[in-house]
C-alpha positions as CSV (number, residue, x, y, z in Angstrom):
1,M,6.0,59.0,30.8
2,Y,3.3,59.8,28.4
3,D,0.1,61.6,29.2
4,I,-1.9,59.3,26.9
5,A,-1.3,56.0,25.2
6,I,-3.8,55.2,22.4
7,I,-4.0,51.5,21.6
8,G,-4.8,51.0,17.9
9,A,-3.9,53.0,14.8
10,G,-7.0,52.4,12.7
11,V,-9.2,55.3,11.6
12,I,-10.6,55.7,15.2
13,G,-7.3,55.6,17.1
14,S,-5.7,57.9,14.6
15,A,-8.6,60.4,14.6
16,V,-8.5,60.5,18.4
17,A,-4.8,61.1,18.3
18,R,-5.1,64.0,15.9
19,E,-8.0,65.6,18.0
20,L,-6.0,65.3,21.2
21,S,-2.9,66.7,19.6
22,R,-4.7,70.1,19.9
23,Y,-3.6,70.0,23.5
24,A,-0.2,70.3,25.2
25,L,0.0,66.5,25.9
26,K,2.6,63.8,25.4
27,I,0.8,61.2,23.3
28,V,1.8,57.8,21.8
29,I,-0.1,55.5,19.5
30,L,0.6,51.8,20.0
31,E,-0.2,49.7,17.0
32,R,0.2,45.9,16.8
33,G,0.6,45.9,13.1
34,N,3.5,46.9,10.8
35,D,1.6,50.0,9.5
36,V,-1.2,52.3,10.2
37,A,-4.7,51.2,9.1
38,V,-4.0,47.5,8.7
39,G,-7.1,46.2,10.5
40,T,-10.8,46.9,9.8
41,T,-9.9,50.3,8.4
42,K,-8.2,48.8,5.3
43,A,-11.1,46.5,4.4
44,N,-14.6,47.9,4.5
45,S,-17.2,49.5,2.3
46,A,-15.6,53.0,2.3
47,I,-19.0,54.6,2.8
48,V,-19.8,57.8,4.8
49,H,-23.3,56.9,5.8
50,A,-26.0,59.5,6.0
51,G,-27.2,58.1,9.3
52,Y,-30.9,57.2,9.0
53,D,-30.7,53.5,10.0
54,A,-29.2,53.3,13.6
55,P,-31.9,53.8,16.3
56,A,-32.5,57.5,17.1
57,T,-31.7,56.8,20.8
58,S,-28.4,55.1,20.0
59,L,-24.9,56.5,20.3
60,K,-24.3,55.0,16.8
61,G,-27.1,57.1,15.3
62,K,-26.0,60.4,17.0
63,M,-22.3,59.9,16.2
64,N,-23.1,59.0,12.6
65,V,-25.1,62.1,11.8
66,K,-22.7,64.4,13.6
67,G,-19.6,62.8,12.0
68,N,-21.1,62.9,8.5
69,A,-21.6,66.7,8.8
70,M,-17.9,67.1,9.7
71,Y,-16.5,65.3,6.7
72,D,-16.1,68.1,4.3
73,E,-14.1,70.2,6.7
74,V,-12.0,67.3,7.9
75,C,-11.1,66.0,4.5
76,Q,-10.3,69.4,3.2
77,A,-7.9,70.0,6.0
78,L,-6.3,66.6,5.6
79,D,-6.2,66.6,1.8
80,V,-8.3,63.4,1.6
81,P,-10.6,62.8,-1.4
82,F,-14.3,62.8,-0.4
83,K,-17.5,62.9,-2.5
84,R,-21.1,63.2,-1.5
85,V,-22.6,60.9,-4.1
86,G,-25.8,60.1,-2.1
87,S,-27.3,56.7,-1.4
88,L,-30.4,54.8,-2.3
89,V,-32.0,52.1,-0.2
90,V,-34.1,50.2,-2.8
91,A,-37.3,48.3,-2.2
92,Q,-38.3,45.5,-4.5
93,H,-41.4,44.1,-2.6
94,D,-44.4,45.8,-1.2
95,E,-43.5,44.8,2.4
96,E,-40.2,46.6,2.0
97,L,-42.0,49.9,1.4
98,E,-42.8,50.0,5.1
99,T,-39.1,49.6,5.8
100,L,-38.3,52.7,3.7
101,E,-41.0,54.7,5.6
102,S,-39.5,53.5,8.9
103,L,-36.0,54.5,7.9
104,L,-37.3,57.9,6.7
105,E,-39.0,58.6,10.0
106,N,-35.9,57.4,12.0
107,G,-33.7,59.6,9.9
108,K,-35.9,62.6,10.5
109,L,-35.7,62.0,14.3
110,L,-31.9,62.0,14.0
111,G,-31.9,65.2,11.8
112,V,-30.5,63.6,8.6
113,P,-31.1,66.3,5.9
114,G,-32.7,65.9,2.5
115,L,-34.2,62.4,2.9
116,E,-37.0,61.5,0.5
117,I,-38.6,58.4,-1.0
118,L,-38.4,58.2,-4.7
119,S,-40.7,56.3,-7.0
120,G,-39.4,53.3,-9.1
121,D,-39.4,55.5,-12.2
122,A,-37.4,58.2,-10.5
123,V,-34.9,55.6,-9.3
124,A,-34.6,54.2,-12.9
125,A,-33.9,57.8,-14.2
126,R,-31.0,58.1,-11.7
127,E,-29.7,54.6,-12.0
128,P,-30.6,53.0,-15.4
129,N,-28.5,49.9,-14.7
130,L,-30.5,48.8,-11.7
131,N,-33.2,46.2,-12.1
132,Q,-36.6,47.5,-13.3
133,S,-38.4,45.6,-10.6
134,I,-37.4,48.2,-8.0
135,K,-40.6,49.8,-6.7
136,A,-39.1,52.7,-4.7
137,A,-36.0,53.9,-2.8
138,L,-35.0,56.1,0.1
139,Y,-32.7,58.8,-1.2
140,A,-30.1,60.3,1.2
141,P,-28.1,63.0,-0.5
142,T,-25.5,63.4,2.3
143,A,-24.0,59.9,2.0
144,G,-20.5,59.9,0.6
145,I,-17.5,57.8,-0.4
146,V,-13.9,58.2,0.9
147,E,-10.7,56.1,1.2
148,P,-10.8,54.9,4.8
149,W,-7.1,53.9,4.9
150,E,-6.0,57.2,3.4
151,L,-8.1,59.1,6.0
152,A,-6.6,57.1,8.8
153,I,-3.0,57.7,7.5
154,A,-3.8,61.4,7.1
155,Y,-5.1,61.6,10.6
156,C,-2.0,59.8,12.0
157,E,0.4,61.9,9.9
158,N,-1.2,65.2,11.0
159,A,-1.2,64.0,14.6
160,M,2.5,63.2,14.3
161,D,3.1,66.6,12.7
162,N,1.6,68.0,15.9
163,G,3.9,66.0,18.2
164,V,2.3,62.6,18.6
165,S,4.6,59.5,18.6
166,L,3.8,56.2,16.8
167,K,5.1,52.8,17.8
168,L,4.4,50.1,15.2
169,N,4.7,46.3,15.9
170,F,3.7,47.0,19.5
171,E,1.3,44.2,20.4
172,V,0.0,44.8,23.9
173,K,0.7,41.7,25.9
174,G,-0.2,43.1,29.3
175,I,-1.2,46.2,31.2
176,D,-0.2,46.8,34.9
177,R,-2.1,49.4,36.9
178,K,0.3,51.4,39.0
179,A,-0.2,54.4,41.3
180,G,-1.3,57.2,38.9
181,C,-0.3,55.4,35.7
182,F,-0.4,52.3,33.5
183,E,2.5,50.2,32.4
184,I,1.8,48.8,28.9
185,H,3.9,45.8,27.9
186,S,4.7,44.4,24.5
187,K,7.1,41.5,23.9
188,D,10.1,43.8,23.9
189,E,9.1,47.1,25.4
190,T,7.2,48.8,28.2
191,V,5.4,52.2,27.8
192,T,4.1,54.1,30.8
193,A,1.1,56.5,30.5
194,S,-1.2,58.3,32.8
195,T,-4.3,57.6,30.6
196,V,-5.0,54.7,28.2
197,I,-7.5,55.0,25.3
198,N,-8.5,51.6,24.1
199,A,-9.2,51.7,20.3
200,A,-8.1,48.2,19.6
201,G,-10.9,47.2,17.2
202,V,-11.7,43.5,17.4
203,Y,-9.3,43.1,20.2
204,A,-10.8,45.9,22.4
205,D,-12.4,43.4,24.8
206,A,-9.1,41.5,25.2
207,V,-7.2,44.7,26.0
208,Y,-9.8,45.8,28.5
209,N,-9.7,42.4,30.2
210,M,-6.0,43.2,31.0
211,V,-7.2,45.8,33.6
212,A,-10.7,44.7,34.6
213,D,-13.4,42.1,34.0
214,S,-14.8,43.4,30.8
215,H,-18.6,44.0,30.7
216,F,-18.6,43.6,26.9
217,T,-17.3,41.2,24.3
218,I,-16.3,41.8,20.7
219,K,-17.3,39.2,18.1
220,P,-15.6,39.4,14.7
221,R,-18.1,39.6,11.8
222,R,-16.5,38.9,8.4
223,G,-17.6,40.7,5.2
224,Q,-16.2,39.8,1.7
225,Y,-16.1,42.0,-1.4
226,Y,-15.5,42.1,-5.1
227,L,-13.6,45.1,-6.5
228,L,-14.1,45.8,-10.2
229,D,-11.7,47.6,-12.6
230,K,-12.2,51.2,-13.4
231,E,-13.6,50.1,-16.7
232,A,-16.8,49.4,-14.7
233,N,-17.0,53.1,-13.6
234,G,-20.5,54.4,-14.2
235,L,-22.3,51.2,-13.4
236,V,-23.9,53.0,-10.5
237,N,-23.9,56.7,-9.6
238,H,-25.0,56.4,-6.0
239,V,-24.3,53.9,-3.2
240,I,-27.0,51.3,-3.7
241,F,-28.3,49.4,-0.7
242,P,-31.0,46.7,-0.4
243,C,-33.4,47.0,2.5
244,P,-31.4,46.2,5.7
245,S,-31.7,43.0,7.8
246,K,-30.7,42.2,11.3
247,L,-27.2,41.3,10.1
248,G,-26.5,44.7,8.6
249,K,-27.1,46.9,5.6
250,G,-26.8,44.1,3.1
251,I,-24.9,43.6,-0.2
252,L,-24.3,47.0,-1.7
253,V,-23.1,48.1,-5.1
254,A,-21.2,51.3,-4.9
255,P,-18.7,53.5,-6.7
256,T,-15.3,54.1,-5.0
257,I,-13.5,57.4,-4.7
258,D,-10.9,56.2,-7.3
259,G,-13.4,55.1,-9.9
260,N,-13.7,51.4,-9.2
261,V,-16.9,49.6,-8.3
262,L,-17.4,47.7,-5.0
263,I,-19.8,44.8,-4.4
264,G,-20.4,43.4,-0.9
265,P,-20.1,42.7,1.9
266,D,-21.8,39.5,3.0
267,S,-22.1,39.1,6.8
268,Q,-20.7,36.1,8.6
269,D,-20.4,35.8,12.3
270,L,-17.2,34.1,13.4
271,T,-16.0,32.8,16.8
272,P,-14.2,35.1,19.2
273,F,-11.0,33.2,18.3
274,D,-11.2,34.1,14.6
275,K,-10.0,37.7,14.9
276,E,-7.5,37.3,12.0
277,A,-9.8,35.4,9.6
278,T,-9.7,37.8,6.7
279,N,-9.6,35.0,4.0
280,T,-12.2,34.9,1.3
281,T,-14.3,31.8,0.5
282,G,-15.8,30.6,-2.8
283,D,-19.3,30.0,-1.3
284,R,-19.7,33.4,0.3
285,L,-18.4,35.2,-2.9
286,Q,-21.0,33.3,-4.9
287,Y,-23.6,34.3,-2.3
288,I,-22.6,37.9,-2.9
289,R,-23.1,37.6,-6.7
290,E,-26.4,35.9,-6.3
291,T,-27.7,38.5,-3.8
292,A,-26.4,41.5,-5.6
293,A,-28.2,40.3,-8.7
294,A,-31.5,41.2,-7.0
295,I,-30.4,44.9,-7.3
296,C,-28.3,44.9,-10.4
297,E,-28.2,41.9,-12.9
298,V,-25.6,43.5,-15.1
299,V,-22.6,43.7,-12.8
300,P,-19.6,42.9,-15.0
301,Y,-17.7,40.4,-12.8
302,K,-15.3,39.7,-15.7
303,L,-13.8,43.1,-14.7
304,N,-13.1,41.9,-11.2
305,I,-9.5,42.7,-10.2
306,T,-9.5,41.4,-6.6
307,T,-11.6,40.0,-3.8
308,F,-10.9,40.8,-0.2
309,A,-12.5,40.4,3.3
310,G,-12.6,42.6,6.4
311,L,-13.7,42.1,10.0
312,R,-16.3,44.2,11.8
313,A,-16.1,44.6,15.6
314,E,-19.5,43.4,16.7
315,P,-20.1,44.4,20.4
316,S,-22.3,42.4,22.8
317,T,-23.9,45.7,23.8
318,G,-25.3,46.4,20.3
319,D,-24.0,50.0,20.4
320,F,-20.7,52.0,20.4
321,I,-18.9,51.9,23.7
322,I,-17.3,55.3,24.3
323,E,-16.7,56.0,28.0
324,E,-14.3,56.0,30.8
325,S,-14.3,52.7,32.6
326,M,-16.4,52.6,35.7
327,E,-13.9,50.1,37.2
328,V,-10.6,51.7,36.2
329,K,-10.1,55.4,36.4
330,N,-8.3,57.0,33.4
331,F,-8.9,54.1,31.1
332,I,-11.2,55.1,28.2
333,N,-12.8,52.4,26.1
334,V,-13.6,53.2,22.4
335,A,-14.9,49.8,21.5
336,G,-17.5,48.1,19.3
337,I,-17.0,50.7,16.5
338,K,-18.5,48.8,13.7
339,S,-20.5,50.4,10.8
340,P,-21.1,53.4,10.9
341,G,-17.7,53.8,12.6
342,L,-15.9,55.3,9.6
343,S,-18.8,57.8,9.2
344,S,-18.7,58.6,12.9
345,A,-14.9,58.9,13.2
346,P,-14.6,62.7,13.5
347,A,-17.4,62.9,16.0
348,I,-16.1,60.0,18.0
349,A,-12.7,61.7,18.2
350,E,-14.3,64.9,19.6
351,R,-16.3,62.8,22.1
352,V,-13.2,61.0,23.4
353,A,-11.3,64.4,23.7
354,S,-14.3,65.7,25.7
355,I,-14.2,62.7,28.0
356,Y,-10.4,63.3,28.6
357,L,-10.9,67.0,29.2
358,D,-13.7,66.3,31.7
359,I,-11.2,64.1,33.6
360,N,-8.4,66.6,33.2
361,P,-10.1,70.0,33.0
362,N,-6.8,72.0,33.4
363,T,-5.3,70.7,30.1
364,A,-3.7,73.5,28.1
365,E,-4.1,73.9,24.4
366,N,-1.2,73.2,22.0
367,P,-0.3,76.7,20.7
368,A,1.6,75.2,17.7
369,F,-1.3,72.9,16.6
370,N,-1.7,73.0,12.8
371,P,-4.8,71.1,11.5
372,I,-3.6,71.3,7.9
373,R,-1.9,68.3,6.4
374,R,0.6,69.1,3.6
375,P,-1.1,68.2,0.3
376,R,0.4,65.4,-1.6
377,V,1.0,65.6,-5.4
378,K,-1.4,63.5,-7.4
379,F,0.4,63.5,-10.7
380,A,-2.2,61.7,-12.8
381,D,-4.8,64.4,-12.0
382,M,-2.6,67.3,-13.0
383,T,-2.8,69.3,-16.2
384,I,-0.1,68.8,-18.8
385,E,1.3,72.2,-18.0
386,A,1.4,71.5,-14.2
387,K,3.0,68.1,-14.9
388,Q,5.8,69.7,-17.0
389,E,6.4,72.3,-14.2
390,M,6.6,69.6,-11.6
391,I,9.0,67.5,-13.6
392,E,11.2,70.6,-14.1
393,K,11.3,71.0,-10.3
394,D,11.8,67.3,-9.6
395,P,12.6,64.9,-12.4
396,R,11.4,62.0,-10.3
397,Y,7.8,63.0,-11.0
398,G,8.5,62.3,-14.7
399,R,9.3,58.6,-14.0
400,I,6.1,56.6,-14.0
401,I,6.4,53.5,-11.8
402,C,2.8,52.2,-12.0
403,R,1.2,52.5,-15.4
404,C,-2.2,51.2,-14.4
405,E,-2.7,54.2,-12.0
406,M,0.0,56.5,-13.5
407,I,1.9,56.8,-10.2
408,S,5.3,58.5,-10.4
409,E,8.5,57.8,-8.5
410,G,8.2,61.2,-6.9
411,E,4.9,60.4,-5.3
412,I,6.2,57.1,-3.9
413,I,9.3,58.8,-2.4
414,D,7.1,61.4,-0.8
415,A,4.9,58.7,0.7
416,I,7.9,57.0,2.2
417,H,9.3,60.1,3.9
418,R,6.2,61.7,5.4
419,N,5.3,61.1,9.1
420,A,3.6,57.7,9.3
421,G,5.2,56.9,6.0
422,G,4.9,53.7,4.0
423,R,7.5,50.9,4.6
424,T,5.9,48.0,2.9
425,L,4.5,47.2,-0.6
426,N,0.9,47.4,0.7
427,G,1.8,50.5,2.7
428,I,2.8,52.3,-0.4
429,K,-0.2,50.9,-2.2
430,R,-2.5,52.4,0.4
431,R,-0.9,55.8,0.3
432,V,-0.4,56.4,-3.4
433,R,-1.9,53.4,-5.2
434,P,0.9,51.6,-7.1
435,G,-0.4,48.0,-7.3
436,A,-4.1,49.1,-7.0
437,G,-4.8,48.8,-10.7
438,R,-5.6,46.1,-13.1
439,C,-2.3,44.2,-12.8
440,Q,-2.4,44.4,-8.9
441,G,1.3,45.2,-8.7
442,G,2.5,42.5,-11.1
443,F,4.7,45.0,-13.1
444,C,5.3,47.9,-10.6
445,G,5.9,45.8,-7.5
446,P,9.6,45.1,-8.1
447,R,10.2,48.8,-8.9
448,V,8.5,49.9,-5.7
449,M,10.7,47.4,-3.8
450,E,13.8,49.0,-5.4
451,I,12.7,52.4,-4.3
452,L,12.0,51.3,-0.8
453,T,15.4,49.7,-0.4
454,R,17.1,52.8,-1.7
455,E,15.2,55.3,0.3
456,L,15.3,53.3,3.6
457,S,18.8,51.9,3.2
458,L,17.5,48.3,3.3
459,K,18.2,45.1,1.5
460,M,15.6,43.7,-1.0
461,T,15.1,40.8,1.3
462,D,14.0,43.2,4.1
463,I,11.0,44.5,2.1
464,K,7.7,43.1,3.3
465,Q,4.3,42.8,1.6
466,E,2.5,43.8,4.9
467,G,3.4,42.3,8.3
468,L,6.8,41.4,9.6
469,D,6.4,37.8,8.5
470,S,5.2,38.6,5.0
471,Y,8.6,38.3,3.2
472,I,8.7,38.5,-0.6
473,L,12.3,37.5,-1.4
474,T,14.6,35.2,0.4
475,G,17.8,35.7,-1.6
476,K,19.5,36.0,-4.9
477,T,18.7,33.7,-7.8
478,K,22.0,34.3,-9.6
479,R,25.4,35.5,-8.7
480,G,26.4,39.1,-9.1
481,D,26.9,42.4,-7.4
482,E,24.5,43.6,-4.7
483,D,22.7,45.8,-7.3
484,D,22.0,42.9,-9.7
485,A,18.5,41.7,-10.2
486,I,17.2,39.0,-7.8
């Protein structure tokens, strides 16, 4: 029996697992997908918000500001790229100037450092590609950018390094309350745990309904994006927001941690039954283009390399839900974690651990806990001398598989064999970026498949794009030996 079962391996569930691995506990993460970080975590704005917009009395506001301040230390320990590029909320009309003042005052109440309102001229000096009609902007220097999927993978890997177990393709079908424990059922397996932590994202309400009548519901809210090639790098230097509306922070234009440019998201409420609706639509993408033009008319959409959509878990309560259930002892809900959930993740993990320790005050620490994740080689960023030295140690780093991103075979092999390692084309793409460049895997995809089959002792037809049903190949197209091309 496990002490704790965490349902969901997104950035929140993985962060909670890593935080609780500090203690002498038997922990398992149960993930319905075929990999870590395949839900909201893989498709969002990748922004670490400064924290000025959520109400000062809200849990969102408090968690955002605290989590933001923790990012430097967390990302250094986990070897995850993070940059504090700052953000600008721009006002284009006189009435929006009042919104900037309101955000400034709210940010001060929350303790957000360094906030100031810049004039239109000062904004133009920082961001020459923005429209000249901008009258002013709220500047927040602590805002940053990160790779959310890499952070979640790093959290999960470090948690597993410290003894946590991970079960993929474990879709929770039912939970039975027993004396002193819970029996958690998938289609093929049952896991028993003393405590359940529900971090199931858009499905958190459905999971809670398995043990009690939920006092909250989760509505999926879809957001669509454009991702521009690295040739667009430098279009903006900060994360650029319009003044917010009741549906969210609006269409942003932002740099990414890897040098691309991101435009989006829109905000579209879906029905409670559309929790897998991550398709993009022509009308909403056109809306993004038209709306973003109010901020920046020179966005080079000809450099677009992909569009994508993600779902936000919109709670009926209007705030994060982080608490032990009042109806069911030892069942902790971590639900409704929409934006700024990524920004809040380190603080949310600490809060959940604190709730668990309040329930179980005699929990011992894990004497072998190591917060440091083994750094991964980033071959493209190395000096010529360092590359030569690495190739001498391991020739596989001298074989470039992805020429768009300059990713070596050695990096791919390392990503496969780490804890929480990649097993699919998209899984390897999230970890070390082959297929994330201009050709989107058109050239390197087959070579990555070959490496996966060799390293995992699989057949080419076993390799998936993402989920278990996302097959790529069905068989050979010509006769020959097993090693022949297919």
